[in-house]
N, C-alpha and C positions, 0 to 999 in steps of 0.2 A: 246602646247604639248612638243615642243623641249625645251622651257624654263623650264618647269616642270622637264624634264629629267635631264637637267644640274644642276638645283637647287638640285634635289635629289642626283645627283652624288657628288656635292660640300659638302653637309651635310654628305654623307657617308664617303668621304675622311677625312673630319674634325673629324668625330667620331673615325675613325681608328687612326688618328694622336694624339688623346687625351688620348690614353691608356698609362698607366705608370705601369711598372713592378718593384716592390721594393724588394730588398734583405735586410731585416732589421736585424742588428746584435747588440744585447745588449752586452755591454762590461764593463769591469772594467776600471776605470780611472787611476789605478796605479797597474802595475803588478810586482812592485819591490819586494814585500814581499812574493810572491808565489814561489813554487818550479819552476824550469825551465819549461817553457811552450812549448808545441808542437802545433804550429799554422799551421802545414802543412795541416791539414784537412780543416781548414777555408780558407786557401789560395787556395786549390784545388776547394772548393765550389765556391769561387769568380771567379776563372778561368772558371769553368763550366758555370757559370751564364753569363759571358761575358758582364759586365757592360760598359757603355760609360760615366758614371759620378759617382762621389762619393760626398755624403753630410755628413758634420760633425757638431758637437755640438758647433758651434761658431756663434757669431753675425756677420751679414753683416756690411760692412763699414757704411752704412746709419744708421742702428740701433745703432751701437757703438757710432756714433756721436750724435744721437738724444736722447738716453736714458740717463737721467741725473745721475741716480744712480742705481746700482745693485751690486750683491755680490762681484765682482772683478773689478768694475769700477776704484777704487782708484789705484789698482795695475797696470791696463792697462795705466792709466795716468802717473804713475811713470815710466813705460817703455818708453813711448813717450818722457818724459822729458830727460831721460838718452840718448836715441838715437839721439835726436835733438842736445844735447850737443856734442855727438861724431861726428856727421856730419849732419848738418841741410840741408834740402831741402825744398824750399818754397812750400806750399801746391798746388799752381796753377801749379807748374812744375812737380808734381808727376806723373800725368797720362802719360805724354810724356816720362818721364824717365823710368817708369815701362814698357811701351811698348817697348822702346829701349833695356832695359835690358833683357826682355823676348826673343826678337829676338837674342840677343847676346848669351844667354844661350842655345837656340836651336842650334845655329851654333857652339857653343863651350861647349858641354855637360860635359866635364871634367874640365872646368875652375871653380874651387870652390870659387875663389875670386868673380867672377861674381855672383854666387849663393848667396854669402854673401851679396853683394851689393843689389841684388834683394830682399832678405829677409829684409834687412834694409829698403828699399823703401816701401815694403808691410806693414811693421810694422808702418812706418810713415803715411801711407795711411789708417791706422786703419783696415787693412785686416789681422787680427791675424792668421786666418786659413792658408793663403798662405805664410805669414811670417814664420810660423812654418814649412810648407812643404819645403821651401827652406833651412831653418836652419837645419832641420833634415837631409837633403841630405848631407850637409857639415859635420855635426856631425857624421853621419854614415860612411862617407868616412874617417874621421880622426880616427875613432875607428879601422878601418882596415889598414890604411896607415898613421901612425903618421907623421906630418909635422909641425915642430916648427914655421916656417915662417907663414904658413897658420893659425895655432892656434893663433899666436900673432895678425894677421890681424883680425881674428874673434873677439878676445877679444877687440881690439881697436874699431871696428865698431859696434858690437852687445852687448858687455858687458854681455854675458850670465851668468857670475858669480854673477851679481847683480839682475837678473830676476829670483827670486826663489819662489814667491808666486802667488796665483791666477792661471790663465791659462798660466803658465810661461814656459820659455825655459827649466828650470830644470824639471818641471813636464812632459814636452813633452817626455823626454828621456826614461821614463818607462811607457808611456801611450799606449792606444789603437791605437794611430796614428803611433807610432814608430814601433809597432809589427804587425799591421794588415793593416791599411788604406794606409799609405805612401809607404811601400814596394810594395804593389799590384798596386798602382797608377803608381809607377815608372816602374814596369814591363809591365803594360798595356799601358804605354805612355799616361797617363791622366795628363794633365798639371796643373790643378788647383782643389783645394778642394772647393766645394760650401758650403757656410755657411747657416745653416737652423735653428739655435737656436732662441728662443724668450725669452726675459727677461722683457717684458712689464709688467708682473704681479709679478715680484720678490718682490717688497715691500709689495704688498697685501698678498703674500704667507708668508712672514716673519711675518707680523702683525697678520695673522690668526693663525700661529703656536704659537706665543707668547701668544695670547689670550687663545688658547686651553690649553697650558701648565699651565698657571696661574690657570685656573679652574680645570684642572686635578689634580694638586697638592692638592687642597682643597678636591676634590672627593676622593682621595686615603686615606684621614685621617678619613674616616668613619670607626669606630672600631666595628660596630655590627658584631656578629659572622657569620651570614649568608652572609653578604656583603663581609666580609674579606675572607671567604672561596671561594666564587665565583670569586672574583678578583684575588686571588692567583692562582686559577686554570687557568684562562685565561693568566695571566702573565707567568706562568710556561710553558704553551703551546707555547707562543711566544719565550721564552728563549730556549726551546727545538729545535724549528726551527732554531734559530740562532746558536745553538751549531752544528747542521748539516752543516749549511752554512760555519761556521768557519772551520769545519773539512775538507770539500771539498777544501776550499781555501788553507788550510795548507798541503794538501796531493796530490791533483790532478794535473796532467800535462795538463789537458783539462778543465780548469776552465770556459773558455768562453762558451763552449758547454753547460755546466750545467747552466750557468747564463741565457741561452735562453730556459730553461724549465719552465713550468707553476709552478712546485714545487718551484723553486727558486724565481719566481715572487711573489708567495703568501707569502713566508717568508719575502722577501724584503718589501712588502707592509705592513706587520704587524709592521715593524719598524717605518714607518711614520704614519700609520693610525690605528694601533692596529687591533682588530678583529671585524668584523661587528656584531658579537653576543654581543659585549660589549655595543653597541650603545643603546640598550633597557634597560640597567641597570638604576636604579633610580638615578637621579642627574648626570649621565654621560653628559659631555659637548658636546652634539650631534650637536648643531648648529655650534659651533666653529669647530668641526671636519668636518662637511659638508662644511664649508667655506674653510678649508684647501684643501679638495678634489676638490672643485670647481676651485680654482686657479691652482692647479696641473693639472687638466684636461684642463684648458684654455691654459696652456703652451704647453701641449702635442698636443692639437688640432692645435695650431698655428704652431708648428713644422711640423706636417703632411701637413698642408696647404702650408707652405713654400716649402716643398719638391715637392709636386705635381704641384703647380703653376709655380715654377721655371723650373722644368723638362719640362713642356709643353711649356713654353716660349722659352726655349733653344732647343726644338725639340729632347730631349733625352728620350728614352723609358725605357731602363733598367738601374736602378740606385741602388747603394749600399748606405744604410743609416746606419751610425755609431752613436749609442746613448748609454748613460749610461744604465746599465741593469735595473735600477729602472723605466726607461721609456718604456722598450721594450714591455711589455704586453699591456700597455695602447695605445701605438702607433699602435701596431698590430691590436688591436680591432678597432681603428679609421680608419686605412687604409682599413680594410675589408669592412667598410660601405661606402667608397667613390666610386662613380661611375667610371667605367673604370679604376680602380686601382686593381692590383693584388699584394698581399704581401706574401713573402716567409720567413719561419724560416730556419735558417742554418741547424737545425737538421732534416729537412724534405728533404734535398737535397743531402743526402749521397748515 
């Protein structure tokens, strides 16, 4: 009887420990061309939520090392080559050096040379997420307090002027991390960004997209009057949606809030997957489209699994997840079906 009681107690405690509360934020990857944005509402929502961890759309060190090719693998390898030439650190020495630099940064939070060194070590360790977090702190400081000596040191160690494509230091400066994730992590004293992306299916996704486009190009050449009228109506509806999308991006100071609506998600999905009503049209390449959707869903499912599994392994319950707006609706639907997981939309927490 006593054994059964303690066994029940153990499973009850385990069940409580397994709950994960997710604040999911769909974002733009580049805010440079928008009107000046007001992120105060999003920042306040994050404060109110009180997270203990942030997850971002980056690969883990292990995945970065193991995945032979994906859309920005070449650019990441170029960064590695540049940074090793600037100052090489043997791979086996990186863990100890990173640990030492972390402690030094904690003890000397205003020493931006140390943060530059830590960014460099993270990049060499193929931890792009936290290389970016440290580099952003240095960049943010220099924007407010120009320092020629520090700028020269950053240029010598990190060569940000050469890292301009892919998930680059250049892209970082106007990204969702610069405006949303990193400022709030710094304020909340959260030391590291946890990687949750998955690129296992990137080549499959690209191949299915190519196969669809090839057949869709043939499909569009049907010149029969009924077909042409029906297709034009669907394409007009898609273009109308994107005209609204563009209008909001060009005029709103709260683009991110709109990106997290179902209206925005539907318009965005029509760019990748057209309209479901089109799938029943004669000769529409439905199999190829369903293949595209399959690989897209596999990536989103893997990202949700990565968040929940890592949150549970680390013992963190309340987490912010930053993902491209095209992922938001799919990930929200997936999170909602996961046991002991609660997912929140930023527009529901005002």
